[in-house]
C-alpha positions in Angstrom: -97.3 121.4 -52.2 -100.7 122.2 -53.6 -102.5 125.1 -52.0 -106.0 126.3 -52.4 -106.5 130.0 -52.2 -109.9 129.4 -50.7 -108.0 128.1 -47.5 -106.9 131.7 -46.7 -109.2 134.6 -46.3 -108.6 138.1 -47.7 -108.0 137.2 -51.4 -107.1 139.6 -53.9 -109.3 139.1 -57.1 -107.1 141.1 -59.2 -103.9 138.9 -58.7 -103.5 135.2 -58.5 -101.2 134.4 -55.7 -100.4 130.8 -56.4 -99.7 131.7 -60.1 -97.4 134.5 -58.9 -95.5 132.5 -56.0 -95.1 129.5 -58.3 -93.6 131.7 -60.9 -91.0 133.0 -58.6 -90.1 129.3 -57.6 -91.1 129.2 -53.8 -89.9 125.9 -52.4 -90.2 124.2 -49.0 -87.6 125.5 -46.5 -86.9 128.9 -48.2 -86.5 132.2 -46.4 -88.9 134.7 -47.9 -89.3 138.6 -47.1 -92.8 140.0 -48.1 -91.8 143.7 -48.1 -94.8 145.9 -47.6 -97.0 142.9 -46.6 -100.0 144.9 -45.4 -102.4 144.0 -42.7 -104.0 141.0 -44.5 -100.7 139.8 -45.5 -102.4 137.7 -48.4 -99.0 136.9 -50.1 -97.3 136.4 -46.8 -99.8 133.8 -45.8 -99.7 132.0 -49.1 -95.8 132.0 -49.1 -95.8 130.6 -45.7 -97.8 127.6 -46.7 -95.6 127.0 -49.6 -92.2 127.3 -47.8 -93.6 125.0 -45.0 -92.6 124.5 -41.5 -88.9 124.4 -42.3 -89.2 127.9 -44.3 -89.8 131.3 -42.8 -91.7 134.3 -44.2 -90.8 137.8 -42.9 -93.9 140.1 -43.2 -92.3 143.5 -43.3 -94.4 146.7 -43.0 -94.1 150.4 -41.7 -97.4 150.1 -39.9 -97.4 148.4 -36.6 -101.1 147.9 -36.9 -100.7 145.9 -40.2 -98.2 143.5 -38.5 -100.7 142.9 -35.6 -103.3 142.1 -38.2 -101.0 139.8 -40.0 -100.1 138.0 -36.8 -103.6 137.6 -36.0 -104.5 136.3 -39.5 -101.7 133.8 -39.4 -102.6 132.5 -36.0 -106.4 132.3 -37.2 -105.2 130.0 -40.0 -102.8 128.0 -38.0 -99.7 129.2 -39.7 -96.7 129.7 -37.4 -93.7 130.3 -39.7 -94.3 134.1 -40.3 -92.2 136.6 -38.4 -93.6 140.2 -38.5 -90.9 142.8 -38.9 -91.5 146.5 -38.3 -89.5 148.7 -40.8 -89.3 151.7 -43.1 -88.2 150.2 -46.4 -87.4 153.7 -47.6 -84.5 153.8 -45.2 -81.5 151.7 -46.5 -80.4 149.1 -43.8 -83.3 149.8 -41.4 -84.9 146.6 -41.9 -83.7 144.0 -39.2 -83.1 141.2 -41.7 -79.4 140.4 -42.2 -77.7 141.1 -45.5 -77.7 138.2 -47.8 -80.3 136.3 -45.9 -83.4 136.0 -47.9 -83.9 133.4 -50.8 -86.7 135.5 -52.2 -88.1 139.0 -51.7 -91.6 140.1 -52.6 -92.5 143.7 -53.4 -96.2 143.5 -54.4 -98.2 146.6 -54.9 -95.8 148.8 -52.9 -93.8 151.0 -55.3 -96.7 153.2 -56.2 -97.1 154.0 -52.6 -93.4 155.1 -51.9 -91.3 158.1 -52.7 -88.0 156.4 -52.5 -88.4 153.5 -54.9 -84.8 153.1 -55.5 -84.1 152.9 -51.8 -86.8 150.2 -51.4 -85.3 148.1 -54.3 -81.9 148.5 -52.8 -83.0 147.4 -49.4 -84.5 144.4 -51.1 -81.2 143.7 -52.9 -79.3 144.1 -49.5 -81.3 141.2 -48.0 -81.1 138.9 -50.8 -78.6 136.0 -51.0 -76.5 135.7 -54.1 -78.5 134.0 -56.7 -81.6 135.1 -54.7 -84.7 136.3 -56.6 -86.6 139.5 -56.3 -90.3 139.5 -57.5 -91.9 142.9 -58.2 -95.7 143.3 -59.0 -97.2 146.7 -59.5 -99.9 148.4 -61.3 -99.7 148.9 -65.1 -99.4 152.5 -66.1 -102.6 152.2 -68.1 -105.8 153.7 -66.7 -108.5 151.4 -64.8 -111.6 152.5 -63.2 -110.0 151.6 -59.9 -106.6 151.4 -58.2 -104.1 154.4 -57.7 -104.0 157.3 -60.1 -102.1 156.6 -63.2 -99.4 159.3 -62.2 -98.7 157.5 -59.0 -98.0 154.2 -60.8 -94.4 153.2 -61.6 -93.5 152.0 -64.9 -92.1 148.7 -65.5 -89.3 150.3 -67.4 -88.3 152.5 -64.3 -88.2 149.5 -62.2 -85.9 147.7 -64.7 -83.6 150.7 -64.7 -83.3 150.8 -61.0 -82.8 147.0 -60.8 -80.2 147.3 -63.5 -78.3 149.9 -61.5 -78.1 147.3 -58.7 -76.8 144.7 -60.9 -79.9 142.7 -60.7 -80.5 140.4 -63.8 -83.9 140.4 -65.3 -85.0 136.6 -65.5 -88.7 137.1 -66.6 -91.3 139.6 -67.4 -94.8 138.7 -67.3 -98.5 139.6 -67.1 -99.4 139.4 -63.3 -102.9 140.2 -64.0 -105.1 142.5 -66.2 -103.9 145.5 -64.3 -100.5 144.5 -63.1 -97.1 143.6 -64.5 -94.6 141.2 -62.9 -90.7 141.2 -63.0 -88.5 138.7 -61.5 -84.8 139.7 -61.0 -81.9 137.6 -59.7 -79.0 139.0 -57.6 -75.6 138.2 -58.9 
């Protein structure tokens, strides 16, 4: 299904959501978790369009105000297959999504913001089906005139090491943008 990013407001000029979501292979009917979706839910909204009415996207965030904004944004755009889920991803098992339920989990620009990076990845692993995919996008460790301080950024090597400890298989590593890396893992 072709989707124009111009149809959904709140775009992220640094990341191309269609490129990224197509890379992870979103398809009609999938169950997707956008873990740390934020109030604009830009990737949540794009994913919801790609999975269609038979699919569901769970927008997960620790801020109730972000989830309320996401809900309003979805309704304003006529998107009704998004379920907001309030949760602290840094507490294993806290997210009210069943074990082995999701086809795809997205962790986009989240890891630099959390202390318990390993727990966040483990929580994503818990919710993924066998053969499910985990997409991680975060800031490169290189400096930029904007974005989080370099010392807060998480190297892709660290993410790969945590993923390996969870027996996640690295499928692909790619440039998600000028300032971001992308990693796609599969749960085995």
